[in-house]
VMD Tcl script that draws the C-alpha trace (Angstrom):
set ca {
  {0.00 0.00 0.00}
  {1.28 3.46 -0.86}
  {2.20 5.94 1.86}
  {-0.03 8.91 2.65}
  {2.54 11.22 1.00}
  {2.52 9.21 -2.25}
  {-1.29 9.13 -2.29}
  {-1.51 12.87 -1.67}
  {0.88 13.52 -4.54}
  {-1.16 11.25 -6.83}
  {-4.34 13.08 -5.77}
  {-2.75 16.42 -6.60}
  {-1.96 15.11 -10.10}
  {-5.61 14.19 -10.63}
  {-6.81 17.54 -9.29}
  {-4.42 19.35 -11.65}
  {-5.97 17.39 -14.53}
  {-9.45 18.36 -13.30}
  {-8.49 22.04 -13.35}
  {-7.27 21.67 -16.93}
  {-10.70 20.38 -17.93}
  {-12.17 23.78 -17.09}
  {-10.42 25.40 -20.05}
  {-13.05 24.88 -22.73}
  {-11.62 25.13 -26.22}
  {-13.26 27.94 -28.22}
  {-14.23 25.60 -31.05}
  {-16.09 23.37 -28.64}
  {-18.45 26.28 -27.97}
  {-19.11 26.56 -31.70}
  {-19.34 22.79 -32.00}
  {-23.04 22.67 -31.24}
  {-24.06 25.28 -33.81}
  {-23.84 23.02 -36.89}
  {-26.15 20.55 -35.17}
  {-29.03 23.03 -35.37}
  {-28.68 22.81 -39.13}
  {-27.73 19.14 -39.24}
  {-30.78 18.15 -37.24}
  {-33.03 19.48 -40.01}
  {-31.24 17.56 -42.77}
  {-30.53 14.33 -40.90}
  {-32.14 11.38 -42.71}
  {-34.64 9.27 -40.79}
  {-32.36 6.23 -40.71}
  {-29.70 8.26 -38.86}
  {-32.33 9.44 -36.40}
  {-33.32 5.82 -35.86}
  {-29.72 4.96 -35.00}
  {-29.62 7.77 -32.46}
  {-32.84 6.41 -30.99}
  {-31.24 2.97 -30.83}
  {-28.28 4.46 -28.95}
  {-30.69 5.89 -26.36}
  {-32.38 2.51 -25.93}
  {-29.03 0.75 -25.63}
  {-27.93 3.18 -22.94}
  {-31.10 2.37 -20.99}
  {-30.37 -1.35 -21.30}
  {-26.79 -0.78 -20.17}
  {-27.87 1.01 -17.01}
  {-30.47 -1.61 -16.17}
  {-28.67 -4.86 -17.02}
  {-25.40 -4.05 -18.74}
  {-26.99 -5.02 -22.05}
  {-24.63 -6.17 -24.77}
  {-21.94 -3.80 -23.54}
  {-21.14 -5.40 -20.17}
  {-17.51 -6.52 -20.28}
  {-15.92 -9.57 -18.68}
  {-13.27 -9.10 -16.03}
  {-11.13 -12.06 -17.14}
  {-9.23 -10.26 -19.91}
  {-8.43 -7.28 -17.67}
  {-7.54 -9.23 -14.52}
  {-5.27 -11.56 -16.50}
  {-3.05 -8.55 -17.25}
  {-2.43 -8.18 -13.52}
  {-1.49 -11.84 -12.94}
  {2.16 -11.77 -14.12}
  {2.83 -8.37 -12.51}
  {1.42 -8.94 -9.03}
  {3.39 -10.42 -6.18}
  {0.94 -13.11 -5.11}
  {0.68 -16.70 -4.02}
  {-0.73 -19.24 -6.44}
  {-1.46 -19.17 -10.14}
  {-4.54 -18.26 -12.13}
  {-6.40 -15.01 -12.58}
  {-6.45 -12.62 -9.59}
  {-9.66 -11.94 -7.72}
  {-11.27 -8.51 -7.41}
  {-9.84 -7.92 -3.94}
  {-6.32 -8.60 -5.21}
  {-6.72 -6.16 -8.09}
  {-8.27 -3.53 -5.81}
  {-5.22 -3.87 -3.55}
  {-2.68 -3.68 -6.38}
  {-0.13 -0.83 -6.37}
  {-1.52 2.35 -7.92}
  {1.39 2.50 -10.36}
  {0.43 -0.94 -11.73}
  {-3.21 0.09 -12.12}
  {-2.08 3.20 -14.01}
  {0.21 1.19 -16.26}
  {-2.47 -1.28 -17.36}
  {-5.07 1.50 -17.74}
  {-2.74 3.41 -20.08}
  {-2.10 0.29 -22.14}
  {-5.84 -0.26 -22.54}
  {-6.40 3.38 -23.43}
  {-3.94 3.18 -26.34}
  {-5.26 -0.20 -27.48}
  {-8.88 1.00 -27.58}
  {-7.89 4.26 -29.27}
  {-6.19 2.26 -32.03}
  {-9.35 0.17 -32.45}
  {-11.45 3.35 -32.63}
  {-9.14 4.72 -35.33}
  {-9.78 1.72 -37.56}
  {-13.48 1.83 -36.76}
  {-13.74 5.52 -37.62}
  {-11.87 5.07 -40.89}
  {-14.11 2.16 -41.87}
  {-17.37 3.93 -41.12}
  {-16.09 7.13 -42.75}
  {-15.94 5.54 -46.20}
  {-19.59 6.13 -47.04}
  {-20.03 9.57 -45.49}
  {-23.44 10.23 -43.96}
  {-24.70 6.74 -44.82}
  {-22.09 4.91 -42.76}
  {-22.21 7.65 -40.10}
  {-25.44 5.98 -39.00}
  {-23.36 2.92 -38.09}
  {-20.59 4.94 -36.48}
  {-22.68 6.56 -33.73}
  {-23.79 3.38 -31.89}
  {-20.38 1.75 -32.48}
  {-18.56 4.69 -30.96}
  {-20.98 4.76 -28.04}
  {-20.38 1.04 -27.46}
  {-16.60 1.44 -27.61}
  {-16.78 4.32 -25.14}
  {-18.91 2.34 -22.68}
  {-16.60 -0.65 -22.89}
  {-13.38 1.28 -22.38}
  {-14.87 3.00 -19.32}
  {-15.80 -0.36 -17.83}
  {-12.26 -1.55 -18.46}
  {-10.95 1.51 -16.60}
  {-13.25 0.55 -13.72}
  {-11.87 -2.99 -13.64}
  {-8.28 -1.67 -13.72}
  {-8.91 0.17 -10.47}
  {-10.79 -2.66 -8.78}
  {-14.41 -1.65 -9.36}
  {-17.15 -3.92 -10.72}
  {-19.20 -2.65 -13.72}
  {-21.87 -5.31 -13.26}
  {-22.99 -3.40 -10.18}
  {-25.77 -1.01 -11.23}
  {-24.33 1.81 -9.20}
  {-20.97 1.40 -10.92}
  {-22.68 1.54 -14.30}
  {-24.06 4.92 -13.30}
  {-20.50 6.05 -12.56}
  {-19.52 4.85 -16.06}
  {-22.32 6.90 -17.62}
  {-21.30 9.94 -15.58}
  {-17.73 9.57 -16.86}
  {-19.09 9.46 -20.40}
  {-21.14 12.57 -19.73}
  {-18.10 14.33 -18.24}
  {-16.00 13.64 -21.34}
  {-18.54 15.37 -23.59}
  {-19.69 18.23 -21.34}
  {-18.85 21.94 -21.31}
  {-17.22 23.74 -18.38}
  {-20.42 24.11 -16.37}
  {-21.30 20.46 -16.89}
  {-17.81 19.26 -15.98}
  {-17.83 21.20 -12.72}
  {-21.23 19.80 -11.74}
  {-20.23 16.23 -12.57}
  {-16.91 16.51 -10.71}
  {-18.81 17.71 -7.65}
  {-21.16 14.71 -7.89}
  {-18.40 12.16 -8.43}
  {-16.18 13.57 -5.70}
  {-18.74 12.43 -3.12}
  {-19.91 9.35 -4.99}
  {-18.68 6.96 -2.28}
  {-19.86 8.98 0.69}
  {-22.74 7.21 2.50}
  {-24.75 10.44 2.76}
  {-24.67 10.87 -1.02}
  {-25.78 7.34 -1.94}
  {-29.47 8.16 -2.36}
  {-28.76 11.34 -4.32}
  {-26.52 9.52 -6.78}
  {-29.00 6.71 -7.37}
  {-31.76 9.26 -7.97}
  {-29.74 10.55 -10.93}
  {-30.61 7.39 -12.82}
  {-33.78 9.20 -13.82}
  {-31.76 11.72 -15.86}
  {-29.58 9.33 -17.84}
  {-31.10 10.40 -21.19}
  {-29.39 13.77 -20.97}
  {-26.08 11.93 -21.26}
  {-26.93 10.51 -24.69}
  {-28.31 13.84 -25.86}
  {-25.12 15.65 -24.80}
  {-22.94 12.91 -26.23}
  {-24.54 13.04 -29.68}
  {-24.99 16.82 -29.85}
  {-21.36 17.47 -29.00}
  {-20.23 15.73 -32.17}
  {-21.07 19.09 -33.76}
  {-18.66 20.21 -36.44}
  {-16.51 17.13 -35.85}
  {-18.98 14.72 -37.43}
  {-19.91 17.32 -40.06}
  {-16.65 16.57 -41.89}
  {-17.11 12.83 -41.58}
  {-20.30 13.12 -43.64}
  {-18.21 13.67 -46.79}
  {-17.68 10.33 -48.59}
  {-14.06 9.10 -48.83}
  {-12.72 12.21 -47.03}
  {-14.69 10.90 -44.07}
  {-12.10 8.13 -43.73}
  {-9.47 10.55 -42.44}
  {-11.87 12.60 -40.34}
  {-13.55 9.48 -38.94}
  {-10.23 7.86 -38.00}
  {-8.91 10.98 -36.27}
  {-12.13 12.00 -34.53}
  {-13.00 8.54 -33.24}
  {-9.48 8.10 -31.92}
  {-9.53 11.45 -30.11}
  {-13.02 10.77 -28.73}
  {-12.06 7.39 -27.26}
  {-8.80 8.81 -25.90}
  {-10.69 11.60 -24.14}
  {-13.28 9.18 -22.73}
  {-10.62 6.70 -21.59}
  {-8.53 9.45 -19.96}
  {-11.57 10.81 -18.15}
  {-12.40 7.33 -16.88}
  {-8.80 6.63 -15.88}
  {-8.42 9.83 -13.90}
  {-11.83 9.70 -12.23}
  {-11.47 6.05 -11.18}
  {-7.91 6.73 -10.12}
  {-9.14 9.54 -7.87}
  {-11.75 7.24 -6.29}
  {-9.13 4.64 -5.47}
  {-6.76 7.26 -4.06}
  {-9.45 8.80 -1.85}
  {-10.49 5.36 -0.63}
  {-6.93 4.51 0.39}
  {-6.51 7.87 2.08}
  {-9.66 7.16 4.12}
  {-8.18 3.81 5.15}
  {-4.96 5.54 6.23}
  {-6.93 8.11 8.22}
  {-8.94 5.41 9.97}
  {-5.74 3.64 10.96}
  {-4.38 6.83 12.49}
  {-7.59 7.35 14.47}
}
mol new
graphics top color blue
foreach p $ca { graphics top sphere $p radius 0.5 }
foreach p [lrange $ca 0 end-1] q [lrange $ca 1 end] { graphics top cylinder $p $q radius 0.2 }
display resetview
């Protein structure tokens, strides 16, 4: 287990990252404007795909749907790097007790791996412009949900728990929100594990649809360029990669902060 000093330093790194998130890029403010126009010209089959994404998000929150990941592939990455007795795949408690530096290492590896996958996915769906864009939206949503669950597993949390799936959705919302939204979400997540906040957090399940709306609207000018056939290959590859990288980094830092705060509470209880 890390010392209090090491944990405090790690927490300061996360808080510095959080402060950086408050600097909203100017183009992100303009990013929503094209969607006012795009909404009027969007074909019905694209609208249907957006509706499907909403339904799939509901299924994810309720049961995990088709997006619920298995822990085996993630935990197996810890096996050769943990000092432990016996062979086989580590259990959740062992992963949760792993050194923070090891958690960070595996989380970064997964971030790059999933970003590479998203690059190929974006290039493939960018071939046909607006027609294949209808396929890209639910695929990108699915990739984002899966990479966030993998970040959860890296830091010893279980996505099959309904409450953890809400945390995943909040991470997704954070990655696509503006400054005001980011501040509000950070405030919510900072007290996510406090007993007094349990009921408040669970009540937020009623507002999950706003996450999908924000997520799709914030494509803005980014997806506008992907609607051009052939040229959409380059835009799709770049934009999907950057989107998954942003989502994965948000998940990594927010789960990292949870684990740090939890260990600091343990240290404080020992001192008392």
